[in-house]
Backbone as a chain_set.jsonl record, in Angstrom:
{"seq": "MNLAGEQEQALIAAAFAAAEHAYAPYSDYPVGAALLFGDGAVVTGCNVENASYGLALCAETVAVAKALGEGRRGGLAAVAVVGLKADAAPITPCGRCRQVLNEVAALGGTDPLVLCVGKDEVRRVKLSALLPHAFGPGHLA", "coords": {"N": [[-160.884, 17.147, -174.701], [-164.319, 16.938, -174.41], [-166.602, 15.676, -172.131], [-169.629, 13.872, -172.289], [-172.484, 14.416, -170.201], [-173.408, 12.01, -168.968], [-171.214, 10.345, -169.367], [-169.249, 11.639, -167.872], [-170.368, 11.453, -165.294], [-170.364, 8.665, -164.974], [-167.619, 8.129, -164.989], [-166.785, 9.499, -162.704], [-168.278, 8.065, -160.812], [-167.015, 5.585, -161.038], [-164.526, 6.227, -159.995], [-165.24, 6.841, -157.351], [-166.14, 4.306, -156.559], [-163.727, 2.907, -156.699], [-162.314, 4.19, -154.667], [-163.49, 3.116, -152.445], [-162.064, 0.847, -151.986], [-159.678, 1.628, -150.992], [-156.619, 1.555, -149.155], [-156.032, 3.045, -146.428], [-155.007, 3.429, -143.69], [-153.484, 5.223, -142.196], [-153.717, 7.943, -142.948], [-156.42, 8.065, -143.101], [-157.843, 8.88, -145.299], [-159.37, 8.073, -147.88], [-158.849, 7.723, -151.353], [-159.854, 7.744, -154.748], [-159.303, 6.986, -158.191], [-160.078, 7.268, -161.647], [-159.382, 6.35, -164.908], [-160.107, 7.269, -168.162], [-160.026, 5.947, -171.342], [-159.504, 6.478, -174.87], [-160.765, 4.424, -176.288], [-162.912, 3.845, -174.759], [-162.455, 2.293, -172.532], [-162.139, 1.968, -168.99], [-159.947, 2.408, -166.346], [-159.215, 1.847, -163.008], [-158.009, 3.022, -159.794], [-156.861, 3.04, -156.363], [-155.761, 4.75, -153.389], [-152.902, 3.466, -151.69], [-151.598, 3.045, -148.722], [-148.637, 2.981, -146.612], [-146.792, 1.852, -143.784], [-144.285, 2.972, -143.734], [-144.277, 5.94, -144.58], [-143.388, 7.3, -146.959], [-143.506, 5.376, -148.911], [-146.062, 5.124, -149.77], [-148.71, 4.817, -152.181], [-150.363, 6.778, -154.525], [-153.775, 7.093, -155.669], [-154.006, 7.732, -158.424], [-151.519, 6.97, -159.427], [-151.573, 4.224, -158.968], [-153.675, 3.505, -160.693], [-152.548, 4.233, -163.17], [-150.351, 2.482, -163.245], [-151.722, 0.044, -163.368], [-152.99, 0.361, -165.866], [-150.785, 0.55, -167.64], [-149.687, -1.937, -167.121], [-151.597, -3.508, -168.293], [-151.007, -3.148, -170.865], [-151.644, -0.745, -172.094], [-150.856, 2.013, -174.021], [-151.072, 4.964, -174.446], [-153.78, 7.123, -175.536], [-155.143, 8.225, -173.4], [-157.871, 9.891, -172.225], [-159.434, 11.156, -170.247], [-159.54, 11.849, -166.704], [-160.686, 11.083, -163.466], [-160.679, 12.213, -160.143], [-161.265, 11.517, -156.815], [-162.089, 12.013, -153.362], [-163.095, 10.262, -150.534], [-163.543, 11.578, -148.186], [-163.608, 14.163, -148.877], [-164.814, 17.036, -148.12], [-165.031, 19.589, -148.895], [-163.372, 21.712, -150.955], [-162.636, 20.769, -154.383], [-160.472, 17.953, -154.945], [-157.168, 17.696, -156.205], [-154.805, 16.053, -158.394], [-151.675, 15.188, -156.896], [-148.337, 16.602, -157.21], [-146.507, 14.586, -158.041], [-148.272, 12.697, -159.136], [-149.361, 14.166, -161.22], [-147.177, 14.283, -162.918], [-146.858, 11.536, -163.461], [-149.298, 10.984, -164.75], [-148.926, 12.643, -166.941], [-146.934, 11.288, -168.336], [-148.271, 9.022, -169.394], [-150.189, 10.325, -170.935], [-148.533, 11.66, -172.761], [-147.526, 9.537, -174.233], [-149.527, 9.01, -176.029], [-149.977, 11.428, -177.134], [-151.957, 13.088, -176.011], [-154.011, 15.454, -174.206], [-155.381, 15.1, -171.483], [-158.607, 15.62, -169.952], [-159.049, 16.551, -166.63], [-160.97, 15.65, -163.976], [-161.614, 17.078, -161.068], [-162.864, 16.334, -158.108], [-165.056, 17.581, -155.675], [-167.044, 18.19, -152.718], [-169.319, 19.741, -153.466], [-168.734, 20.529, -156.013], [-167.328, 20.09, -159.258], [-164.283, 20.41, -160.593], [-163.076, 21.1, -163.719], [-160.329, 20.582, -165.614], [-157.636, 20.833, -167.898], [-154.893, 18.56, -168.194], [-152.497, 19.753, -168.961], [-152.776, 22.306, -167.942], [-152.631, 21.832, -165.253], [-150.061, 20.913, -165.044], [-147.994, 22.71, -166.316], [-145.573, 23.139, -168.946], [-144.415, 20.6, -168.848], [-142.081, 17.931, -168.193], [-141.262, 15.243, -170.248], [-141.477, 12.11, -172.156], [-140.652, 12.992, -174.701], [-138.549, 14.708, -174.244], [-136.384, 13.097, -173.951], [-135.703, 12.017, -176.313]], "CA": [[-162.057, 16.298, -174.847], [-165.472, 17.221, -173.578], [-167.358, 14.464, -171.819], [-171.067, 14.009, -172.129], [-172.851, 14.371, -168.791], [-173.473, 10.639, -168.45], [-169.833, 9.834, -169.359], [-168.588, 12.254, -166.731], [-170.914, 10.86, -164.073], [-169.905, 7.275, -164.894], [-166.203, 8.155, -164.638], [-166.735, 9.895, -161.297], [-168.787, 6.927, -160.04], [-165.962, 4.563, -161.032], [-163.505, 6.689, -159.053], [-165.789, 6.64, -156.002], [-166.121, 2.863, -156.286], [-162.332, 2.539, -156.45], [-161.926, 4.733, -153.359], [-164.01, 2.207, -151.418], [-161.068, -0.213, -151.786], [-158.427, 2.241, -150.549], [-155.964, 1.128, -147.913], [-155.605, 4.34, -145.908], [-155.117, 3.394, -142.236], [-152.682, 6.262, -141.552], [-154.314, 9.253, -143.216], [-157.877, 7.927, -143.083], [-158.315, 9.711, -146.415], [-159.454, 7.224, -149.076], [-158.901, 8.424, -152.638], [-160.031, 6.895, -155.917], [-159.059, 7.603, -159.497], [-160.547, 6.5, -162.801], [-158.818, 6.816, -166.165], [-160.908, 6.945, -169.344], [-159.225, 5.899, -172.566], [-160.232, 6.788, -176.096], [-161.576, 3.292, -176.729], [-164.012, 3.674, -173.807], [-162.026, 1.524, -171.362], [-161.905, 2.692, -167.741], [-159.039, 1.723, -165.43], [-159.323, 2.539, -161.73], [-157.01, 2.783, -158.757], [-157.102, 3.662, -155.065], [-154.502, 4.958, -152.677], [-152.403, 2.34, -150.899], [-150.622, 3.606, -147.806], [-147.637, 2.077, -146.056], [-146.285, 2.354, -142.506], [-143.177, 3.839, -144.111], [-145.123, 6.876, -145.323], [-142.874, 7.634, -148.289], [-143.78, 4.295, -149.859], [-147.48, 5.129, -150.129], [-149.039, 5.001, -153.593], [-151.581, 7.538, -154.771], [-154.765, 6.42, -156.508], [-153.711, 7.95, -159.833], [-150.353, 6.163, -159.756], [-152.032, 2.829, -159.025], [-154.448, 3.346, -161.933], [-151.612, 4.275, -164.3], [-149.596, 1.222, -163.242], [-152.616, -0.998, -163.876], [-153.198, 0.579, -167.302], [-149.566, 0.165, -168.345], [-149.58, -3.386, -166.963], [-152.543, -4.103, -169.24], [-150.513, -2.896, -172.213], [-152.131, 0.522, -172.652], [-149.777, 2.939, -174.357], [-151.675, 6.132, -175.073], [-155.229, 7.191, -175.629], [-155.756, 8.735, -172.178], [-158.79, 10.968, -172.586], [-159.93, 11.878, -169.068], [-159.208, 11.303, -165.393], [-161.482, 11.597, -162.35], [-160.035, 12.007, -158.843], [-162.219, 11.783, -155.742], [-161.75, 11.628, -152.001], [-164.321, 9.955, -149.801], [-163.715, 12.541, -147.103], [-163.483, 15.508, -149.439], [-166.044, 17.726, -147.769], [-164.897, 20.997, -149.237], [-162.932, 22.006, -152.318], [-162.227, 19.621, -155.195], [-159.085, 17.531, -154.78], [-156.42, 17.61, -157.457], [-153.654, 15.153, -158.298], [-150.451, 15.776, -156.354], [-147.327, 16.854, -158.239], [-145.998, 13.312, -158.57], [-149.298, 12.094, -159.984], [-149.453, 14.963, -162.442], [-146.081, 13.83, -163.773], [-147.17, 10.157, -163.88], [-150.37, 11.092, -165.746], [-148.344, 13.254, -168.135], [-146.191, 10.256, -169.065], [-149.236, 8.232, -170.165], [-150.773, 11.214, -171.937], [-147.522, 11.928, -173.791], [-147.388, 8.355, -175.098], [-150.545, 9.076, -177.075], [-150.127, 12.805, -177.603], [-153.233, 13.655, -175.569], [-154.054, 16.381, -173.081], [-156.641, 14.659, -170.896], [-159.411, 16.404, -169.035], [-158.968, 16.029, -165.268], [-162.129, 16.004, -163.167], [-161.218, 17.171, -159.658], [-164.187, 16.28, -157.5], [-165.254, 18.005, -154.292], [-168.381, 17.917, -152.193], [-170.369, 20.415, -154.231], [-168.175, 21.084, -157.248], [-166.375, 19.336, -160.062], [-163.402, 21.312, -161.323], [-162.652, 20.481, -164.979], [-159.113, 21.265, -166.051], [-156.748, 20.021, -168.727], [-153.659, 18.173, -167.515], [-151.458, 20.74, -169.274], [-152.952, 23.45, -167.05], [-152.173, 21.391, -163.935], [-148.616, 20.677, -165.116], [-147.48, 23.419, -167.497], [-144.166, 22.96, -169.308], [-144.048, 19.295, -168.274], [-141.0, 17.095, -168.716], [-141.849, 13.978, -170.676], [-140.682, 11.231, -173.02], [-140.108, 13.729, -175.827], [-137.296, 15.349, -173.861], [-135.318, 12.111, -173.916], [-135.467, 11.505, -177.669]], "C": [[-163.136, 16.797, -173.9], [-166.221, 15.922, -173.367], [-168.836, 14.789, -171.781], [-171.377, 13.847, -170.645], [-172.853, 12.972, -168.213], [-172.089, 9.99, -168.427], [-169.093, 10.353, -168.139], [-169.073, 11.621, -165.431], [-170.454, 9.419, -163.891], [-168.437, 7.217, -164.483], [-166.032, 8.522, -163.159], [-167.22, 8.75, -160.412], [-167.748, 5.813, -159.952], [-164.854, 4.949, -160.055], [-163.98, 6.529, -157.611], [-165.78, 5.16, -155.623], [-164.705, 2.39, -155.977], [-161.895, 2.997, -155.065], [-162.409, 3.844, -152.218], [-163.016, 1.1, -151.084], [-159.736, 0.331, -151.258], [-157.924, 1.599, -149.255], [-155.325, 2.379, -147.337], [-155.674, 4.383, -144.377], [-154.378, 4.533, -141.53], [-153.286, 7.641, -141.75], [-155.825, 9.238, -143.015], [-158.509, 8.826, -144.149], [-158.328, 8.87, -147.688], [-159.631, 8.065, -150.338], [-159.077, 7.39, -153.738], [-159.765, 7.685, -157.179], [-159.596, 6.677, -160.575], [-159.993, 7.162, -164.054], [-159.717, 6.358, -167.298], [-160.009, 7.015, -170.565], [-160.126, 6.107, -173.779], [-161.106, 5.669, -176.609], [-162.733, 2.995, -175.78], [-163.643, 2.889, -172.562], [-161.793, 2.45, -170.179], [-161.032, 1.823, -166.847], [-159.038, 2.525, -164.141], [-158.157, 2.2, -160.807], [-157.426, 3.483, -157.484], [-155.76, 3.877, -154.378], [-154.194, 3.751, -151.794], [-151.291, 2.887, -150.016], [-149.704, 2.52, -147.252], [-147.142, 2.696, -144.754], [-145.052, 3.226, -142.705], [-143.759, 4.857, -145.088], [-144.666, 7.175, -146.745], [-143.135, 6.569, -149.339], [-145.248, 4.212, -150.264], [-147.649, 5.374, -151.631], [-150.353, 5.761, -153.705], [-152.492, 6.777, -155.725], [-154.438, 6.553, -157.996], [-152.536, 7.088, -160.283], [-150.717, 4.691, -159.866], [-152.79, 2.586, -160.328], [-153.533, 3.343, -163.155], [-150.815, 2.98, -164.376], [-150.455, 0.075, -163.77], [-152.78, -0.868, -165.391], [-151.965, 0.155, -168.1], [-149.356, -1.342, -168.27], [-150.516, -4.155, -167.874], [-152.128, -3.846, -170.686], [-150.994, -1.61, -172.847], [-150.958, 1.469, -172.851], [-150.362, 4.117, -175.123], [-153.18, 6.058, -175.073], [-155.906, 7.699, -174.375], [-156.58, 9.971, -172.511], [-159.229, 11.801, -171.39], [-159.566, 11.11, -167.804], [-160.183, 11.908, -164.387], [-160.75, 11.244, -161.065], [-161.02, 12.43, -157.762], [-161.626, 11.372, -154.396], [-163.035, 11.367, -151.243], [-164.583, 10.935, -148.673], [-163.556, 13.975, -147.588], [-164.786, 16.249, -149.187], [-165.965, 19.223, -148.061], [-164.522, 21.139, -150.704], [-162.574, 20.727, -153.072], [-160.773, 19.26, -154.934], [-158.444, 17.411, -156.159], [-155.304, 16.591, -157.293], [-152.453, 15.892, -157.699], [-149.449, 15.961, -157.496], [-146.789, 15.584, -158.865], [-147.013, 12.69, -159.527], [-149.511, 12.872, -161.269], [-148.374, 14.518, -163.427], [-146.359, 12.423, -164.304], [-148.268, 10.167, -164.945], [-149.832, 11.677, -167.05], [-147.61, 12.22, -168.984], [-147.14, 9.452, -169.952], [-149.864, 9.086, -171.265], [-149.8, 11.457, -173.087], [-147.342, 10.751, -174.737], [-148.392, 8.367, -176.244], [-150.773, 10.472, -177.601], [-151.441, 13.443, -177.2], [-153.023, 14.655, -174.442], [-155.366, 16.111, -172.358], [-157.3, 15.701, -170.0], [-159.297, 15.752, -167.665], [-160.164, 16.568, -164.502], [-161.707, 15.931, -161.713], [-162.507, 17.359, -158.865], [-164.149, 16.696, -156.039], [-166.682, 17.724, -153.877], [-169.479, 18.492, -153.088], [-169.914, 20.937, -155.578], [-167.291, 20.059, -157.943], [-165.574, 20.357, -160.858], [-162.883, 20.555, -162.527], [-161.463, 21.261, -165.514], [-158.27, 20.308, -166.895], [-155.471, 19.715, -167.943], [-152.556, 19.208, -167.756], [-151.573, 21.994, -168.416], [-152.505, 23.098, -165.629], [-150.661, 21.218, -163.889], [-148.059, 21.368, -166.358], [-145.992, 23.149, -167.702], [-143.616, 21.632, -168.764], [-142.851, 18.662, -168.969], [-141.61, 15.762, -169.088], [-140.935, 13.19, -171.592], [-140.011, 11.966, -174.178], [-138.783, 14.415, -175.519], [-136.112, 14.402, -173.905], [-134.976, 11.578, -175.297], [-134.18, 12.052, -178.248]], "O": [[-162.876, 17.045, -172.723], [-166.447, 15.162, -174.308], [-169.242, 15.847, -171.302], [-170.616, 13.212, -169.915], [-172.365, 12.753, -167.104], [-171.816, 9.165, -167.555], [-168.397, 9.602, -167.455], [-168.266, 11.29, -164.563], [-170.183, 8.995, -162.768], [-168.05, 6.343, -163.707], [-165.223, 7.919, -162.454], [-166.628, 8.492, -159.364], [-167.613, 5.17, -158.911], [-164.306, 4.089, -159.365], [-163.205, 6.125, -156.744], [-165.449, 4.808, -154.491], [-164.507, 1.561, -155.089], [-161.184, 2.274, -154.367], [-161.804, 3.823, -151.146], [-163.109, 0.481, -150.024], [-158.777, -0.423, -151.097], [-158.697, 1.168, -148.399], [-154.207, 2.738, -147.708], [-156.322, 5.266, -143.816], [-154.637, 4.778, -140.351], [-153.355, 8.427, -140.805], [-156.436, 10.281, -142.786], [-159.553, 9.442, -143.935], [-157.397, 8.948, -148.49], [-160.445, 8.986, -150.385], [-158.519, 6.295, -153.67], [-159.974, 8.897, -157.229], [-159.571, 5.455, -160.431], [-160.117, 8.372, -164.24], [-160.052, 5.177, -167.383], [-159.321, 8.01, -170.793], [-161.343, 5.934, -173.713], [-162.094, 5.925, -177.298], [-163.455, 2.015, -175.966], [-164.436, 2.821, -171.623], [-161.311, 3.571, -170.339], [-161.332, 0.652, -166.618], [-158.879, 3.746, -164.168], [-157.43, 1.229, -161.015], [-158.241, 4.406, -157.508], [-154.755, 3.265, -154.739], [-155.086, 3.112, -151.237], [-150.186, 3.16, -150.485], [-149.955, 1.324, -147.4], [-147.079, 3.919, -144.629], [-144.808, 4.133, -141.911], [-143.729, 4.64, -146.3], [-145.497, 7.291, -147.645], [-142.999, 6.832, -150.534], [-145.632, 3.321, -151.023], [-146.835, 6.049, -152.261], [-151.336, 5.418, -153.048], [-152.038, 5.926, -156.49], [-154.578, 5.587, -158.747], [-152.55, 6.539, -161.385], [-150.229, 3.989, -160.752], [-152.572, 1.573, -160.993], [-153.721, 2.543, -164.072], [-150.625, 2.436, -165.463], [-149.976, -0.766, -164.531], [-152.718, -1.862, -166.114], [-152.089, -0.522, -169.12], [-148.902, -1.958, -169.234], [-150.264, -5.316, -168.194], [-152.809, -4.271, -171.62], [-150.771, -1.4, -174.039], [-150.166, 1.69, -171.935], [-150.156, 4.238, -176.33], [-153.776, 5.061, -174.665], [-157.13, 7.621, -174.273], [-156.058, 10.966, -173.013], [-159.381, 13.017, -171.503], [-159.321, 9.904, -167.828], [-160.476, 13.102, -164.443], [-160.259, 10.126, -160.906], [-161.543, 13.544, -157.78], [-160.77, 10.491, -154.32], [-163.967, 12.169, -151.304], [-165.727, 11.104, -148.25], [-163.389, 14.893, -146.785], [-165.746, 16.11, -149.945], [-166.746, 20.014, -147.531], [-165.276, 20.731, -151.587], [-162.244, 19.715, -152.454], [-159.936, 20.138, -154.727], [-159.101, 17.068, -157.141], [-154.899, 16.294, -156.169], [-152.245, 17.075, -157.967], [-149.696, 15.522, -158.619], [-146.631, 15.508, -160.084], [-146.65, 12.213, -160.602], [-149.814, 12.281, -162.306], [-148.629, 14.393, -164.624], [-146.116, 12.151, -165.48], [-148.178, 9.439, -165.934], [-150.235, 11.258, -168.135], [-147.659, 12.275, -170.213], [-146.85, 9.224, -171.126], [-150.047, 8.623, -172.39], [-150.198, 11.459, -174.252], [-147.039, 10.942, -175.915], [-148.136, 7.8, -177.307], [-151.662, 10.69, -178.425], [-151.993, 14.249, -177.948], [-151.968, 14.681, -173.808], [-156.356, 16.807, -172.586], [-156.639, 16.537, -169.384], [-159.432, 14.535, -167.545], [-160.352, 17.779, -164.39], [-161.469, 14.845, -161.184], [-163.154, 18.404, -158.941], [-163.315, 16.224, -155.266], [-167.438, 17.088, -154.611], [-170.446, 17.807, -153.421], [-170.629, 21.706, -156.219], [-166.601, 19.268, -157.3], [-166.121, 21.078, -161.693], [-162.308, 19.478, -162.377], [-161.571, 22.446, -165.827], [-158.212, 19.11, -166.617], [-155.028, 20.523, -167.127], [-151.773, 19.502, -166.853], [-150.575, 22.676, -168.184], [-152.052, 23.969, -164.887], [-150.047, 21.356, -162.832], [-147.697, 20.709, -167.333], [-145.249, 22.956, -166.74], [-142.485, 21.57, -168.283], [-142.64, 18.836, -170.169], [-142.397, 15.205, -168.323], [-139.772, 13.544, -171.786], [-138.912, 11.595, -174.59], [-137.988, 14.674, -176.422], [-134.962, 14.842, -173.899], [-134.056, 10.773, -175.439], [-133.825, 11.726, -179.381]]}, "num_chains": 1, "name": "protein.A"}
């Protein structure tokens, strides 16, 4: 999917707005994510850290959990990921988040565009390029 310029900017703005709500007292690295679905709906999430570091939730995972909790099962078209302190290269979803995003994408047979936002650059890459040969629901059928 190619996004129109205004669609892309709106998705990135939604991710930045979500990052403002991050709970990141340990890393001091607020992250926001925004998921765009085929029907135009946008679901956002922010990172939520925990004193037991391994229990932290990434912004993308929070957004996916919200989307699934709202009954969304497919139609993922695009994702924007931003960091409020990203002052260099674009940030990308971590490995766990790539797998979580793949699960939602696989439910609808999509290969969403991932907007990885940095200070002066937006890297546009398909999820399949970030997670080639992904394991998904189809492997369990």
